[in-house]
VMD Tcl script that builds the backbone (N, CA, C; Angstrom):
set m [mol new atoms 435]
animate dup $m
set s [atomselect $m all]
$s set {name element resname resid chain x y z} {
  {N N MET 1 A -36.969 6.709 35.991}
  {CA C MET 1 A -35.735 6.501 35.265}
  {C C MET 1 A -35.058 5.200 35.740}
  {N N THR 2 A -35.075 4.957 37.033}
  {CA C THR 2 A -34.447 3.750 37.555}
  {C C THR 2 A -35.092 2.503 36.972}
  {N N SER 3 A -36.419 2.473 36.909}
  {CA C SER 3 A -37.096 1.290 36.368}
  {C C SER 3 A -36.827 1.113 34.878}
  {N N PHE 4 A -36.533 2.194 34.189}
  {CA C PHE 4 A -36.236 2.136 32.760}
  {C C PHE 4 A -34.864 1.511 32.511}
  {N N LEU 5 A -33.919 1.745 33.431}
  {CA C LEU 5 A -32.537 1.335 33.207}
  {C C LEU 5 A -32.097 0.095 33.982}
  {N N THR 6 A -32.881 -0.386 34.930}
  {CA C THR 6 A -32.440 -1.519 35.742}
  {C C THR 6 A -33.345 -2.732 35.548}
  {N N ASP 7 A -32.824 -3.881 35.950}
  {CA C ASP 7 A -33.546 -5.151 35.880}
  {C C ASP 7 A -34.084 -5.451 34.484}
  {N N ARG 8 A -33.231 -5.224 33.474}
  {CA C ARG 8 A -33.630 -5.505 32.102}
  {C C ARG 8 A -33.000 -6.813 31.642}
  {N N THR 9 A -33.639 -7.433 30.676}
  {CA C THR 9 A -33.120 -8.670 30.109}
  {C C THR 9 A -33.080 -8.554 28.591}
  {N N GLN 10 A -32.339 -9.498 27.986}
  {CA C GLN 10 A -32.213 -9.517 26.533}
  {C C GLN 10 A -32.283 -10.955 26.055}
  {N N GLN 11 A -32.909 -11.124 24.908}
  {CA C GLN 11 A -33.004 -12.437 24.293}
  {C C GLN 11 A -32.916 -12.257 22.784}
  {N N VAL 12 A -32.240 -13.171 22.117}
  {CA C VAL 12 A -32.053 -13.075 20.673}
  {C C VAL 12 A -32.829 -14.195 19.984}
  {N N ALA 13 A -33.545 -13.833 18.928}
  {CA C ALA 13 A -34.237 -14.825 18.104}
  {C C ALA 13 A -33.479 -14.946 16.791}
  {N N TYR 14 A -33.093 -16.178 16.442}
  {CA C TYR 14 A -32.374 -16.408 15.194}
  {C C TYR 14 A -32.807 -17.744 14.607}
  {N N GLY 15 A -33.261 -17.712 13.377}
  {CA C GLY 15 A -33.674 -18.935 12.699}
  {C C GLY 15 A -34.764 -19.690 13.437}
  {N N GLY 16 A -35.661 -18.968 14.071}
  {CA C GLY 16 A -36.759 -19.606 14.787}
  {C C GLY 16 A -36.396 -20.115 16.171}
  {N N THR 17 A -35.161 -19.904 16.604}
  {CA C THR 17 A -34.708 -20.362 17.915}
  {C C THR 17 A -34.433 -19.167 18.809}
  {N N LEU 18 A -34.824 -19.272 20.064}
  {CA C LEU 18 A -34.576 -18.205 21.038}
  {C C LEU 18 A -33.372 -18.542 21.895}
  {N N SER 19 A -32.536 -17.537 22.127}
  {CA C SER 19 A -31.399 -17.727 23.026}
  {C C SER 19 A -31.887 -17.712 24.473}
  {N N LYS 20 A -30.982 -18.012 25.365}
  {CA C LYS 20 A -31.264 -17.945 26.794}
  {C C LYS 20 A -31.489 -16.478 27.166}
  {N N LEU 21 A -32.385 -16.215 28.082}
  {CA C LEU 21 A -32.653 -14.869 28.571}
  {C C LEU 21 A -31.472 -14.416 29.425}
  {N N GLU 22 A -30.879 -13.280 29.096}
  {CA C GLU 22 A -29.708 -12.763 29.812}
  {C C GLU 22 A -30.025 -11.417 30.435}
  {N N ARG 23 A -29.493 -11.169 31.636}
  {CA C ARG 23 A -29.648 -9.867 32.287}
  {C C ARG 23 A -28.700 -8.869 31.646}
  {N N MET 24 A -29.134 -7.637 31.524}
  {CA C MET 24 A -28.329 -6.553 30.961}
  {C C MET 24 A -27.864 -5.651 32.094}
  {N N PHE 25 A -26.575 -5.298 32.080}
  {CA C PHE 25 A -26.021 -4.465 33.139}
  {C C PHE 25 A -25.658 -3.065 32.657}
  {N N CYS 26 A -25.699 -2.849 31.362}
  {CA C CYS 26 A -25.401 -1.516 30.838}
  {C C CYS 26 A -26.173 -1.336 29.532}
  {N N GLY 27 A -26.210 -0.111 29.071}
  {CA C GLY 27 A -26.907 0.196 27.824}
  {C C GLY 27 A -28.354 0.577 28.062}
  {N N ILE 28 A -29.000 0.955 26.979}
  {CA C ILE 28 A -30.409 1.346 27.041}
  {C C ILE 28 A -31.158 0.601 25.955}
  {N N PRO 29 A -32.461 0.430 26.110}
  {CA C PRO 29 A -33.221 -0.305 25.094}
  {C C PRO 29 A -33.164 0.389 23.734}
  {N N GLN 30 A -32.728 -0.344 22.715}
  {CA C GLN 30 A -32.659 0.213 21.368}
  {C C GLN 30 A -34.068 0.459 20.858}
  {N N GLY 31 A -34.267 1.601 20.226}
  {CA C GLY 31 A -35.565 1.937 19.678}
  {C C GLY 31 A -36.509 2.585 20.665}
  {N N SER 32 A -36.049 2.805 21.888}
  {CA C SER 32 A -36.912 3.432 22.885}
  {C C SER 32 A -37.007 4.935 22.649}
  {N N VAL 33 A -38.050 5.535 23.156}
  {CA C VAL 33 A -38.251 6.975 23.001}
  {C C VAL 33 A -37.165 7.749 23.746}
  {N N LEU 34 A -36.780 7.271 24.922}
  {CA C LEU 34 A -35.765 7.958 25.722}
  {C C LEU 34 A -34.338 7.670 25.259}
  {N N GLY 35 A -34.142 6.634 24.469}
  {CA C GLY 35 A -32.804 6.221 24.064}
  {C C GLY 35 A -31.930 7.335 23.510}
  {N N PRO 36 A -32.375 8.060 22.479}
  {CA C PRO 36 A -31.526 9.118 21.919}
  {C C PRO 36 A -31.179 10.219 22.927}
  {N N LEU 37 A -32.126 10.606 23.749}
  {CA C LEU 37 A -31.863 11.639 24.763}
  {C C LEU 37 A -30.834 11.145 25.772}
  {N N LEU 38 A -31.002 9.928 26.254}
  {CA C LEU 38 A -30.051 9.382 27.222}
  {C C LEU 38 A -28.670 9.211 26.613}
  {N N PHE 39 A -28.604 8.793 25.347}
  {CA C PHE 39 A -27.312 8.653 24.683}
  {C C PHE 39 A -26.635 10.012 24.555}
  {N N ASP 40 A -27.390 11.029 24.190}
  {CA C ASP 40 A -26.825 12.382 24.093}
  {C C ASP 40 A -26.285 12.851 25.435}
  {N N MET 41 A -27.017 12.581 26.488}
  {CA C MET 41 A -26.558 12.972 27.823}
  {C C MET 41 A -25.298 12.198 28.205}
  {N N TYR 42 A -25.273 10.912 27.882}
  {CA C TYR 42 A -24.144 10.044 28.231}
  {C C TYR 42 A -22.869 10.469 27.505}
  {N N THR 43 A -23.016 10.934 26.266}
  {CA C THR 43 A -21.846 11.273 25.445}
  {C C THR 43 A -21.588 12.777 25.335}
  {N N ALA 44 A -22.260 13.572 26.132}
  {CA C ALA 44 A -22.140 15.034 26.020}
  {C C ALA 44 A -20.701 15.521 26.155}
  {N N ASP 45 A -19.903 14.873 26.978}
  {CA C ASP 45 A -18.540 15.342 27.214}
  {C C ASP 45 A -17.578 15.060 26.063}
  {N N ILE 46 A -18.021 14.316 25.062}
  {CA C ILE 46 A -17.142 14.068 23.926}
  {C C ILE 46 A -16.761 15.385 23.239}
  {N N SER 47 A -17.645 16.369 23.305}
  {CA C SER 47 A -17.338 17.668 22.684}
  {C C SER 47 A -16.135 18.326 23.348}
  {N N LYS 48 A -15.949 18.117 24.639}
  {CA C LYS 48 A -14.783 18.679 25.339}
  {C C LYS 48 A -13.490 18.048 24.835}
  {N N VAL 49 A -13.533 16.763 24.539}
  {CA C VAL 49 A -12.353 16.077 24.008}
  {C C VAL 49 A -11.979 16.676 22.659}
  {N N VAL 50 A -12.963 16.846 21.795}
  {CA C VAL 50 A -12.702 17.398 20.462}
  {C C VAL 50 A -12.237 18.850 20.565}
  {N N GLU 51 A -12.891 19.642 21.394}
  {CA C GLU 51 A -12.518 21.057 21.549}
  {C C GLU 51 A -11.097 21.228 22.072}
  {N N SER 52 A -10.590 20.246 22.810}
  {CA C SER 52 A -9.218 20.341 23.328}
  {C C SER 52 A -8.184 20.239 22.210}
  {N N HIS 53 A -8.628 19.907 21.009}
  {CA C HIS 53 A -7.728 19.782 19.862}
  {C C HIS 53 A -7.821 20.986 18.936}
  {N N GLY 54 A -7.981 22.154 19.522}
  {CA C GLY 54 A -7.936 23.399 18.770}
  {C C GLY 54 A -8.916 23.511 17.637}
  {N N PRO 55 A -8.437 23.407 16.392}
  {CA C PRO 55 A -9.326 23.665 15.258}
  {C C PRO 55 A -10.339 22.552 14.978}
  {N N CYS 56 A -10.209 21.407 15.629}
  {CA C CYS 56 A -11.147 20.314 15.373}
  {C C CYS 56 A -12.526 20.674 15.911}
  {N N ARG 57 A -13.542 20.270 15.172}
  {CA C ARG 57 A -14.931 20.532 15.546}
  {C C ARG 57 A -15.693 19.214 15.497}
  {N N LEU 58 A -16.855 19.198 16.157}
  {CA C LEU 58 A -17.652 17.986 16.261}
  {C C LEU 58 A -19.069 18.248 15.808}
  {N N HIS 59 A -19.619 17.308 15.052}
  {CA C HIS 59 A -21.033 17.316 14.690}
  {C C HIS 59 A -21.577 15.956 15.085}
  {N N GLN 60 A -22.661 15.944 15.864}
  {CA C GLN 60 A -23.258 14.688 16.299}
  {C C GLN 60 A -24.719 14.629 15.895}
  {N N TYR 61 A -25.146 13.431 15.533}
  {CA C TYR 61 A -26.554 13.177 15.299}
  {C C TYR 61 A -26.814 11.735 15.715}
  {N N ALA 62 A -27.679 11.562 16.692}
  {CA C ALA 62 A -27.943 10.236 17.267}
  {C C ALA 62 A -26.614 9.642 17.713}
  {N N ASP 63 A -26.237 8.477 17.203}
  {CA C ASP 63 A -24.969 7.886 17.629}
  {C C ASP 63 A -23.875 8.043 16.570}
  {N N ASP 64 A -24.080 8.935 15.620}
  {CA C ASP 64 A -23.056 9.238 14.624}
  {C C ASP 64 A -22.300 10.494 15.027}
  {N N CYS 65 A -20.986 10.459 14.864}
  {CA C CYS 65 A -20.143 11.630 15.161}
  {C C CYS 65 A -19.285 11.939 13.938}
  {N N GLN 66 A -19.117 13.213 13.692}
  {CA C GLN 66 A -18.217 13.660 12.639}
  {C C GLN 66 A -17.245 14.653 13.258}
  {N N VAL 67 A -15.974 14.362 13.122}
  {CA C VAL 67 A -14.924 15.280 13.567}
  {C C VAL 67 A -14.345 15.892 12.298}
  {N N TYR 68 A -14.230 17.202 12.294}
  {CA C TYR 68 A -13.742 17.862 11.094}
  {C C TYR 68 A -12.953 19.107 11.465}
  {N N LEU 69 A -12.212 19.620 10.504}
  {CA C LEU 69 A -11.535 20.900 10.662}
  {C C LEU 69 A -11.395 21.547 9.305}
  {N N SER 70 A -11.237 22.846 9.333}
  {CA C SER 70 A -11.135 23.622 8.110}
  {C C SER 70 A -9.759 24.285 8.067}
  {N N VAL 71 A -9.005 23.957 7.034}
  {CA C VAL 71 A -7.662 24.520 6.879}
  {C C VAL 71 A -7.394 24.759 5.400}
  {N N PRO 72 A -6.460 25.650 5.100}
  {CA C PRO 72 A -6.036 25.803 3.696}
  {C C PRO 72 A -5.330 24.530 3.230}
  {N N VAL 73 A -5.357 24.263 1.943}
  {CA C VAL 73 A -4.743 23.059 1.392}
  {C C VAL 73 A -3.257 22.972 1.735}
  {N N THR 74 A -2.609 24.099 1.918}
  {CA C THR 74 A -1.177 24.103 2.261}
  {C C THR 74 A -0.920 23.539 3.653}
  {N N GLU 75 A -1.964 23.411 4.469}
  {CA C GLU 75 A -1.801 22.878 5.824}
  {C C GLU 75 A -2.404 21.480 5.961}
  {N N ALA 76 A -2.544 20.759 4.854}
  {CA C ALA 76 A -3.170 19.431 4.879}
  {C C ALA 76 A -2.408 18.463 5.787}
  {N N ALA 77 A -1.079 18.493 5.746}
  {CA C ALA 77 A -0.290 17.568 6.578}
  {C C ALA 77 A -0.537 17.827 8.058}
  {N N THR 78 A -0.585 19.096 8.441}
  {CA C THR 78 A -0.873 19.451 9.833}
  {C C THR 78 A -2.282 19.016 10.203}
  {N N ALA 79 A -3.220 19.198 9.293}
  {CA C ALA 79 A -4.609 18.814 9.550}
  {C C ALA 79 A -4.731 17.308 9.767}
  {N N VAL 80 A -4.029 16.511 8.969}
  {CA C VAL 80 A -4.066 15.055 9.113}
  {C C VAL 80 A -3.537 14.663 10.493}
  {N N ASP 81 A -2.456 15.272 10.912}
  {CA C ASP 81 A -1.875 14.977 12.230}
  {C C ASP 81 A -2.845 15.366 13.350}
  {N N GLN 82 A -3.430 16.568 13.259}
  {CA C GLN 82 A -4.381 17.021 14.279}
  {C C GLN 82 A -5.600 16.113 14.331}
  {N N LEU 83 A -6.120 15.755 13.169}
  {CA C LEU 83 A -7.295 14.895 13.106}
  {C C LEU 83 A -7.000 13.515 13.691}
  {N N SER 84 A -5.853 12.952 13.366}
  {CA C SER 84 A -5.479 11.632 13.878}
  {C C SER 84 A -5.363 11.638 15.401}
  {N N ARG 85 A -4.713 12.672 15.946}
  {CA C ARG 85 A -4.586 12.769 17.409}
  {C C ARG 85 A -5.946 12.961 18.070}
  {N N CYS 86 A -6.789 13.772 17.461}
  {CA C CYS 86 A -8.123 14.017 18.006}
  {C C CYS 86 A -8.944 12.729 18.027}
  {N N VAL 87 A -8.950 12.003 16.917}
  {CA C VAL 87 A -9.731 10.762 16.845}
  {C C VAL 87 A -9.185 9.724 17.828}
  {N N ALA 88 A -7.874 9.684 18.023}
  {CA C ALA 88 A -7.293 8.761 19.007}
  {C C ALA 88 A -7.794 9.095 20.409}
  {N N ASP 89 A -7.839 10.377 20.753}
  {CA C ASP 89 A -8.341 10.787 22.067}
  {C C ASP 89 A -9.836 10.522 22.205}
  {N N VAL 90 A -10.578 10.721 21.128}
  {CA C VAL 90 A -12.012 10.398 21.143}
  {C C VAL 90 A -12.195 8.904 21.388}
  {N N SER 91 A -11.410 8.080 20.718}
  {CA C SER 91 A -11.494 6.636 20.892}
  {C C SER 91 A -11.186 6.232 22.334}
  {N N THR 92 A -10.173 6.851 22.929}
  {CA C THR 92 A -9.829 6.575 24.328}
  {C C THR 92 A -10.979 6.966 25.243}
  {N N TRP 93 A -11.560 8.133 24.994}
  {CA C TRP 93 A -12.694 8.590 25.806}
  {C C TRP 93 A -13.876 7.633 25.658}
  {N N LEU 94 A -14.175 7.219 24.429}
  {CA C LEU 94 A -15.273 6.284 24.197}
  {C C LEU 94 A -15.046 4.976 24.954}
  {N N SER 95 A -13.816 4.464 24.900}
  {CA C SER 95 A -13.505 3.218 25.606}
  {C C SER 95 A -13.736 3.356 27.106}
  {N N SER 96 A -13.399 4.511 27.656}
  {CA C SER 96 A -13.602 4.718 29.093}
  {C C SER 96 A -15.084 4.759 29.447}
  {N N CYS 97 A -15.933 4.972 28.451}
  {CA C CYS 97 A -17.392 5.020 28.656}
  {C C CYS 97 A -18.081 3.766 28.114}
  {N N ARG 98 A -17.296 2.705 27.901}
  {CA C ARG 98 A -17.822 1.427 27.399}
  {C C ARG 98 A -18.423 1.535 26.004}
  {N N LEU 99 A -17.871 2.426 25.206}
  {CA C LEU 99 A -18.291 2.578 23.817}
  {C C LEU 99 A -17.086 2.312 22.931}
  {N N ARG 100 A -17.320 2.115 21.642}
  {CA C ARG 100 A -16.222 1.786 20.738}
  {C C ARG 100 A -16.383 2.533 19.424}
  {N N LEU 101 A -15.296 3.120 18.982}
  {CA C LEU 101 A -15.258 3.736 17.669}
  {C C LEU 101 A -15.022 2.609 16.658}
  {N N ASN 102 A -15.781 2.598 15.592}
  {CA C ASN 102 A -15.671 1.538 14.601}
  {C C ASN 102 A -14.849 2.031 13.408}
  {N N PRO 103 A -13.563 1.660 13.327}
  {CA C PRO 103 A -12.731 2.131 12.212}
  {C C PRO 103 A -13.272 1.750 10.843}
  {N N SER 104 A -14.015 0.643 10.742}
  {CA C SER 104 A -14.537 0.245 9.434}
  {C C SER 104 A -15.659 1.166 8.960}
  {N N LYS 105 A -16.204 1.966 9.854}
  {CA C LYS 105 A -17.231 2.928 9.467}
  {C C LYS 105 A -16.677 4.353 9.430}
  {N N THR 106 A -15.358 4.465 9.522}
  {CA C THR 106 A -14.713 5.778 9.533}
  {C C THR 106 A -14.338 6.171 8.106}
  {N N LEU 107 A -14.687 7.404 7.743}
  {CA C LEU 107 A -14.391 7.928 6.410}
  {C C LEU 107 A -13.597 9.217 6.529}
  {N N VAL 108 A -12.810 9.492 5.527}
  {CA C VAL 108 A -12.126 10.780 5.407}
  {C C VAL 108 A -12.512 11.360 4.059}
  {N N ILE 109 A -12.929 12.601 4.081}
  {CA C ILE 109 A -13.295 13.279 2.840}
  {C C ILE 109 A -12.680 14.675 2.853}
  {N N TRP 110 A -12.103 15.066 1.731}
  {CA C TRP 110 A -11.571 16.422 1.567}
  {C C TRP 110 A -12.644 17.234 0.867}
  {N N LEU 111 A -13.005 18.350 1.437}
  {CA C LEU 111 A -14.021 19.214 0.842}
  {C C LEU 111 A -13.391 20.502 0.350}
  {N N GLY 112 A -13.854 20.972 -0.773}
  {CA C GLY 112 A -13.351 22.216 -1.348}
  {C C GLY 112 A -13.590 22.205 -2.835}
  {N N GLY 113 A -13.136 23.247 -3.477}
  {CA C GLY 113 A -13.238 23.300 -4.928}
  {C C GLY 113 A -12.383 22.214 -5.559}
  {N N LYS 114 A -12.801 21.744 -6.735}
  {CA C LYS 114 A -12.081 20.653 -7.406}
  {C C LYS 114 A -10.602 20.985 -7.582}
  {N N HIS 115 A -10.307 22.213 -7.933}
  {CA C HIS 115 A -8.916 22.637 -8.124}
  {C C HIS 115 A -8.123 22.518 -6.820}
  {N N GLN 116 A -8.727 22.884 -5.708}
  {CA C GLN 116 A -8.039 22.817 -4.417}
  {C C GLN 116 A -7.891 21.377 -3.923}
  {N N VAL 117 A -8.952 20.586 -4.054}
  {CA C VAL 117 A -8.919 19.210 -3.553}
  {C C VAL 117 A -7.856 18.383 -4.278}
  {N N THR 118 A -7.642 18.637 -5.563}
  {CA C THR 118 A -6.622 17.877 -6.299}
  {C C THR 118 A -5.210 18.187 -5.801}
  {N N LYS 119 A -5.037 19.291 -5.093}
  {CA C LYS 119 A -3.726 19.657 -4.537}
  {C C LYS 119 A -3.412 18.941 -3.222}
  {N N VAL 120 A -4.415 18.305 -2.597}
  {CA C VAL 120 A -4.187 17.620 -1.321}
  {C C VAL 120 A -3.328 16.385 -1.585}
  {N N PRO 121 A -2.178 16.281 -0.891}
  {CA C PRO 121 A -1.236 15.203 -1.193}
  {C C PRO 121 A -1.533 13.873 -0.500}
  {N N PHE 122 A -2.738 13.672 -0.003}
  {CA C PHE 122 A -3.068 12.441 0.718}
  {C C PHE 122 A -4.263 11.753 0.073}
  {N N ASP 123 A -4.141 10.447 -0.192}
  {CA C ASP 123 A -5.307 9.688 -0.648}
  {C C ASP 123 A -5.758 8.699 0.425}
  {N N SER 124 A -5.034 8.694 1.561}
  {CA C SER 124 A -5.438 7.906 2.713}
  {C C SER 124 A -4.855 8.559 3.968}
  {N N VAL 125 A -5.443 8.204 5.112}
  {CA C VAL 125 A -5.029 8.777 6.390}
  {C C VAL 125 A -4.946 7.643 7.407}
  {N N LEU 126 A -3.907 7.635 8.228}
  {CA C LEU 126 A -3.767 6.638 9.282}
  {C C LEU 126 A -4.577 7.086 10.487}
  {N N ILE 127 A -5.592 6.307 10.840}
  {CA C ILE 127 A -6.444 6.611 11.989}
  {C C ILE 127 A -6.558 5.353 12.832}
  {N N LEU 128 A -6.117 5.444 14.076}
  {CA C LEU 128 A -6.166 4.315 15.016}
  {C C LEU 128 A -5.531 3.063 14.423}
  {N N SER 129 A -4.367 3.199 13.871}
  {CA C SER 129 A -3.602 2.122 13.240}
  {C C SER 129 A -4.338 1.448 12.083}
  {N N SER 130 A -5.337 2.126 11.538}
  {CA C SER 130 A -6.025 1.661 10.331}
  {C C SER 130 A -5.828 2.699 9.236}
  {N N THR 131 A -5.546 2.232 8.040}
  {CA C THR 131 A -5.427 3.152 6.922}
  {C C THR 131 A -6.822 3.388 6.348}
  {N N VAL 132 A -7.244 4.632 6.376}
  {CA C VAL 132 A -8.571 5.010 5.894}
  {C C VAL 132 A -8.391 5.747 4.575}
  {N N SER 133 A -8.912 5.172 3.505}
  {CA C SER 133 A -8.829 5.827 2.200}
  {C C SER 133 A -9.804 6.993 2.164}
  {N N THR 134 A -9.424 8.028 1.438}
  {CA C THR 134 A -10.334 9.162 1.297}
  {C C THR 134 A -11.431 8.791 0.302}
  {N N VAL 135 A -12.584 9.418 0.478}
  {CA C VAL 135 A -13.724 9.180 -0.402}
  {C C VAL 135 A -14.124 10.494 -1.053}
  {N N GLU 136 A -14.867 10.419 -2.142}
  {CA C GLU 136 A -15.323 11.617 -2.820}
  {C C GLU 136 A -16.696 12.067 -2.376}
  {N N SER 137 A -17.446 11.161 -1.732}
  {CA C SER 137 A -18.767 11.526 -1.218}
  {C C SER 137 A -19.080 10.667 0.002}
  {N N ALA 138 A -19.928 11.185 0.861}
  {CA C ALA 138 A -20.330 10.454 2.057}
  {C C ALA 138 A -21.730 10.927 2.447}
  {N N CYS 139 A -22.466 10.058 3.137}
  {CA C CYS 139 A -23.813 10.392 3.609}
  {C C CYS 139 A -23.919 10.052 5.085}
  {N N ASP 140 A -24.880 10.657 5.732}
  {CA C ASP 140 A -25.127 10.392 7.140}
  {C C ASP 140 A -26.189 9.318 7.308}
  {N N LEU 141 A -26.106 8.607 8.425}
  {CA C LEU 141 A -27.117 7.656 8.867}
  {C C LEU 141 A -27.493 6.593 7.854}
  {N N GLY 142 A -26.489 6.045 7.192}
  {CA C GLY 142 A -26.716 4.890 6.344}
  {C C GLY 142 A -27.314 5.167 4.975}
  {N N SER 143 A -27.635 6.418 4.640}
  {CA C SER 143 A -28.150 6.693 3.302}
  {C C SER 143 A -26.990 6.638 2.314}
  {N N ARG 144 A -27.281 6.420 1.075}
  {CA C ARG 144 A -26.221 6.302 0.073}
  {C C ARG 144 A -26.223 7.515 -0.849}
  {N N PRO 145 A -25.010 7.912 -1.290}
  {CA C PRO 145 A -24.931 9.063 -2.214}
  {C C PRO 145 A -25.541 8.766 -3.559}
}
mol reanalyze $m
mol bondsrecalc $m
mol representation Tube
mol addrep $m
């Protein structure tokens, strides 16, 4: 394990030109067999952060995370507040682990019957000082609806 994680270097090829070889002090080789397992181990405690926010739940796959909660439409305002606080704490935890939540890849989707979803009084949610518009569909891992 030590040889896998230490004394590594990185070089970038762009337009036929190679950058200077640089030593890496953190991270794991992208595309490696051990990468996903090590990332899961490194981020395992994120579930404790989410669980500390009561009804919020976490779903993870590789380096994608989904924080969600289930509430009646009458509690949408409370859900937005809980979700915003949870994501803020997740972002703080990620920063302490040298990771970053990307607000531009953050989506909010309301799930439920069409009649119920139309009753939700929010078409956007403030998350980490970014306004995130709600979407009608979303996919995991870069696939498109």
